[in-house]
VOGUDREN-507293 format. One record per residue (C-alpha): residue number from 1; x negated, z, y. Coordinates in steps of 0.25 Angstrom, whole numbers. Layout:
# residues N
(NUM (X Z Y))
...
***
This chain:
# residues 337
(1 (-473 102 490))
(2 (-466 106 502))
(3 (-453 102 496))
(4 (-455 109 483))
(5 (-459 122 491))
(6 (-446 121 499))
(7 (-438 119 487))
(8 (-444 131 480))
(9 (-441 140 492))
(10 (-427 135 493))
(11 (-424 137 478))
(12 (-431 150 477))
(13 (-423 156 489))
(14 (-410 151 484))
(15 (-412 157 470))
(16 (-417 170 476))
(17 (-405 171 485))
(18 (-395 168 473))
(19 (-402 178 463))
(20 (-395 191 459))
(21 (-405 197 449))
(22 (-418 192 445))
(23 (-427 188 456))
(24 (-440 189 448))
(25 (-437 175 441))
(26 (-435 168 454))
(27 (-449 174 459))
(28 (-456 169 446))
(29 (-449 156 447))
(30 (-454 153 461))
(31 (-466 162 464))
(32 (-472 165 450))
(33 (-485 159 445))
(34 (-477 148 438))
(35 (-466 147 449))
(36 (-462 135 457))
(37 (-469 139 470))
(38 (-482 141 462))
(39 (-481 128 456))
(40 (-479 121 469))
(41 (-492 128 475))
(42 (-500 123 463))
(43 (-498 109 468))
(44 (-505 112 481))
(45 (-518 106 476))
(46 (-512 92 478))
(47 (-509 94 493))
(48 (-519 91 504))
(49 (-527 101 511))
(50 (-518 100 523))
(51 (-505 103 515))
(52 (-510 114 506))
(53 (-510 125 517))
(54 (-496 121 522))
(55 (-490 120 508))
(56 (-497 134 504))
(57 (-491 140 517))
(58 (-477 135 513))
(59 (-478 140 499))
(60 (-482 154 504))
(61 (-470 154 513))
(62 (-461 150 502))
(63 (-467 160 493))
(64 (-465 171 504))
(65 (-450 166 506))
(66 (-447 167 491))
(67 (-454 181 489))
(68 (-446 187 501))
(69 (-433 181 496))
(70 (-435 187 483))
(71 (-438 201 489))
(72 (-426 200 498))
(73 (-417 196 486))
(74 (-423 208 478))
(75 (-420 218 489))
(76 (-406 212 490))
(77 (-404 213 475))
(78 (-409 227 474))
(79 (-400 232 486))
(80 (-388 225 479))
(81 (-391 232 466))
(82 (-392 245 473))
(83 (-379 243 480))
(84 (-372 240 467))
(85 (-378 252 460))
(86 (-373 261 472))
(87 (-359 255 471))
(88 (-359 258 456))
(89 (-364 272 457))
(90 (-356 276 469))
(91 (-348 289 468))
(92 (-335 292 473))
(93 (-336 306 478))
(94 (-321 307 479))
(95 (-318 305 464))
(96 (-315 318 457))
(97 (-327 323 448))
(98 (-326 323 433))
(99 (-323 337 427))
(100 (-335 344 421))
(101 (-331 353 409))
(102 (-335 367 412))
(103 (-340 377 402))
(104 (-334 391 400))
(105 (-336 403 392))
(106 (-334 403 377))
(107 (-322 412 373))
(108 (-331 421 365))
(109 (-340 423 377))
(110 (-328 426 385))
(111 (-323 436 376))
(112 (-337 442 374))
(113 (-339 444 389))
(114 (-325 450 390))
(115 (-329 460 379))
(116 (-342 463 386))
(117 (-334 466 399))
(118 (-325 475 392))
(119 (-335 484 385))
(120 (-345 483 397))
(121 (-333 489 405))
(122 (-333 500 396))
(123 (-347 503 398))
(124 (-354 495 387))
(125 (-367 487 389))
(126 (-371 475 381))
(127 (-382 475 371))
(128 (-389 463 364))
(129 (-395 461 351))
(130 (-401 450 342))
(131 (-393 442 333))
(132 (-404 441 323))
(133 (-405 455 318))
(134 (-412 464 309))
(135 (-405 469 296))
(136 (-408 484 301))
(137 (-400 482 314))
(138 (-389 474 308))
(139 (-387 483 296))
(140 (-396 495 293))
(141 (-395 502 307))
(142 (-380 500 306))
(143 (-379 509 294))
(144 (-379 497 284))
(145 (-392 498 276))
(146 (-397 488 266))
(147 (-388 491 254))
(148 (-376 495 262))
(149 (-363 489 257))
(150 (-359 485 271))
(151 (-369 474 270))
(152 (-361 467 259))
(153 (-351 464 270))
(154 (-361 459 280))
(155 (-363 444 277))
(156 (-375 443 285))
(157 (-384 431 289))
(158 (-398 436 285))
(159 (-411 429 290))
(160 (-420 438 282))
(161 (-418 451 275))
(162 (-420 458 288))
(163 (-415 449 298))
(164 (-401 444 300))
(165 (-390 438 310))
(166 (-383 451 315))
(167 (-369 453 308))
(168 (-365 461 320))
(169 (-370 466 334))
(170 (-371 480 329))
(171 (-386 479 328))
(172 (-386 478 343))
(173 (-380 492 343))
(174 (-391 497 334))
(175 (-402 491 343))
(176 (-395 497 355))
(177 (-394 511 349))
(178 (-409 511 345))
(179 (-414 508 359))
(180 (-403 514 368))
(181 (-400 529 366))
(182 (-385 534 368))
(183 (-376 533 376))
(184 (-374 518 372))
(185 (-363 509 375))
(186 (-366 494 372))
(187 (-359 481 366))
(188 (-367 470 359))
(189 (-361 456 357))
(190 (-366 443 351))
(191 (-366 435 338))
(192 (-366 440 324))
(193 (-366 433 311))
(194 (-359 435 298))
(195 (-360 427 285))
(196 (-344 425 285))
(197 (-336 412 283))
(198 (-331 405 295))
(199 (-316 410 296))
(200 (-306 410 307))
(201 (-310 424 311))
(202 (-324 427 306))
(203 (-336 417 308))
(204 (-350 419 303))
(205 (-355 421 318))
(206 (-347 428 328))
(207 (-348 437 341))
(208 (-347 452 340))
(209 (-347 463 351))
(210 (-351 477 347))
(211 (-350 490 355))
(212 (-358 503 354))
(213 (-356 516 361))
(214 (-365 528 357))
(215 (-364 542 365))
(216 (-364 556 362))
(217 (-349 558 360))
(218 (-342 545 355))
(219 (-329 545 346))
(220 (-320 535 339))
(221 (-311 538 350))
(222 (-321 532 360))
(223 (-322 519 351))
(224 (-307 517 350))
(225 (-306 519 365))
(226 (-316 509 368))
(227 (-310 499 359))
(228 (-296 501 364))
(229 (-301 498 378))
(230 (-308 486 373))
(231 (-296 480 366))
(232 (-287 483 378))
(233 (-296 476 387))
(234 (-299 464 378))
(235 (-285 461 373))
(236 (-275 469 382))
(237 (-268 482 381))
(238 (-258 477 370))
(239 (-269 473 360))
(240 (-267 480 347))
(241 (-279 486 341))
(242 (-281 492 327))
(243 (-292 502 322))
(244 (-294 502 307))
(245 (-304 512 300))
(246 (-316 504 294))
(247 (-330 506 290))
(248 (-343 501 296))
(249 (-356 506 292))
(250 (-361 508 306))
(251 (-349 515 311))
(252 (-341 528 306))
(253 (-330 529 308))
(254 (-326 514 309))
(255 (-314 505 313))
(256 (-310 491 314))
(257 (-302 487 326))
(258 (-292 475 325))
(259 (-283 468 335))
(260 (-270 462 332))
(261 (-271 447 327))
(262 (-272 437 339))
(263 (-265 426 331))
(264 (-253 432 324))
(265 (-252 445 333))
(266 (-253 454 321))
(267 (-243 447 312))
(268 (-253 442 302))
(269 (-260 428 301))
(270 (-272 421 295))
(271 (-281 426 306))
(272 (-279 440 304))
(273 (-276 438 289))
(274 (-262 444 290))
(275 (-266 457 296))
(276 (-262 455 310))
(277 (-275 461 315))
(278 (-289 455 317))
(279 (-302 464 317))
(280 (-310 463 330))
(281 (-318 476 330))
(282 (-325 486 321))
(283 (-329 499 327))
(284 (-333 514 324))
(285 (-342 525 327))
(286 (-357 522 326))
(287 (-362 528 312))
(288 (-371 539 313))
(289 (-381 532 305))
(290 (-381 521 314))
(291 (-384 530 326))
(292 (-395 537 318))
(293 (-402 523 315))
(294 (-402 520 330))
(295 (-409 534 333))
(296 (-396 540 339))
(297 (-392 554 334))
(298 (-378 553 328))
(299 (-376 568 330))
(300 (-377 566 345))
(301 (-372 552 347))
(302 (-360 544 342))
(303 (-355 530 345))
(304 (-345 519 342))
(305 (-347 505 339))
(306 (-338 492 338))
(307 (-339 478 336))
(308 (-330 466 338))
(309 (-330 451 336))
(310 (-329 443 349))
(311 (-323 431 342))
(312 (-311 440 337))
(313 (-309 446 351))
(314 (-309 432 357))
(315 (-299 427 346))
(316 (-290 439 349))
(317 (-291 436 364))
(318 (-289 421 364))
(319 (-280 420 352))
(320 (-290 412 343))
(321 (-287 412 328))
(322 (-300 405 323))
(323 (-314 411 327))
(324 (-321 398 323))
(325 (-315 392 336))
(326 (-326 400 344))
(327 (-337 393 338))
(328 (-332 378 336))
(329 (-335 374 350))
(330 (-322 366 351))
(331 (-320 364 366))
(332 (-305 363 364))
(333 (-305 378 360))
(334 (-316 382 370))
(335 (-309 375 382))
(336 (-297 385 380))
(337 (-306 396 386))
***
C-alpha cells in the first residue's frame, strides 16, 4: 500500500506539472470519490491496527501535496493567461490615431445663418411660428378668403378643413402684428410645404425666410433699399438683380426679384428655362387689409414684406443646379461644404 501511495503521488505531481489547461480532471482522477487515492484508502480495513494510522497519515500527506500542487499550478496558469492577455491588448501610444470624421453644418444651415446675420445687422429680429398652421393665418388674414382665386394656385397639404401645413412663413408675420404693435422689424424662417412635383428647382418641402417692416412712414423705396443691401451683402457688389411688377394678395404694390442664373450666367439654360434669370424673392408693400386684420390702422402705419427661398439662395451662392441635392444626404455632396 505504501508503494501504491508513492506511485499515486509521483504520477499526480508529474501530470500536474505538465498540464496547460484542465486541472479539474486531474483532481477528480486522484482525489475524487472514485479517485485512485480514495480507492487505496478503502483497502485500509485489511491492515493491522498498528499500520492503519501510519498509512492514514501518509495518505493525508499525499492528499495535501497533490492539493497544494494543483493550487500552485492553477495560480501559474492564471498568471500566464493574464500575461498573454496584457500582451495582446498592449497599446502602442506612439502610433498615430485613426482619424474620426467630424460633422459640419449643412449648406442650407450655413446660408440661413448668413441671411440671419445680414438682416440682424440691419436691425431685424427673429420671430418663430408653427409649421402646422390654421387656415386663418395661412390664408384669410393675408387677404386670401375662402373663395379667393389665389387659393387655386396654392397646392396645400391640408390636415383638416381648418388645419394645414403652412405654405409660407407669412403666418408668422400675422401673428407678430397681432401681438406686437408697430414699429416692427422681424424676419421669420423655417420649413414650408407645397404640393409640387419634385423638380430640380422646386421641391414639395423647402426653406423660406420672410421679412416684415411696419412703421409710420414706409415706402417702396425703403423696400428696394433694404433688398439692394441684402443682395450686395449676400452675393457681392456685382450681382445683377431684377425687379418685376407682380401681384400678391397680401401686398400692394408687389414685385418679384430675380438674380441672374447661376448656371448659365444669364445666357439661358434648362435650369432657368432659357430666361437667364431665377426668381429668388417676392416682395411688396403690406396690403392695408392685412394691416386691418391684425388690428393696425393702415391710415397711420404702412409696411413692406418680402420672402425668399433659402435653397435658391444657396444654389446661387454655391453654383448648385439641382435643389434635390440638399435633401438626398449624399456625403459626397455634403463633404464639399
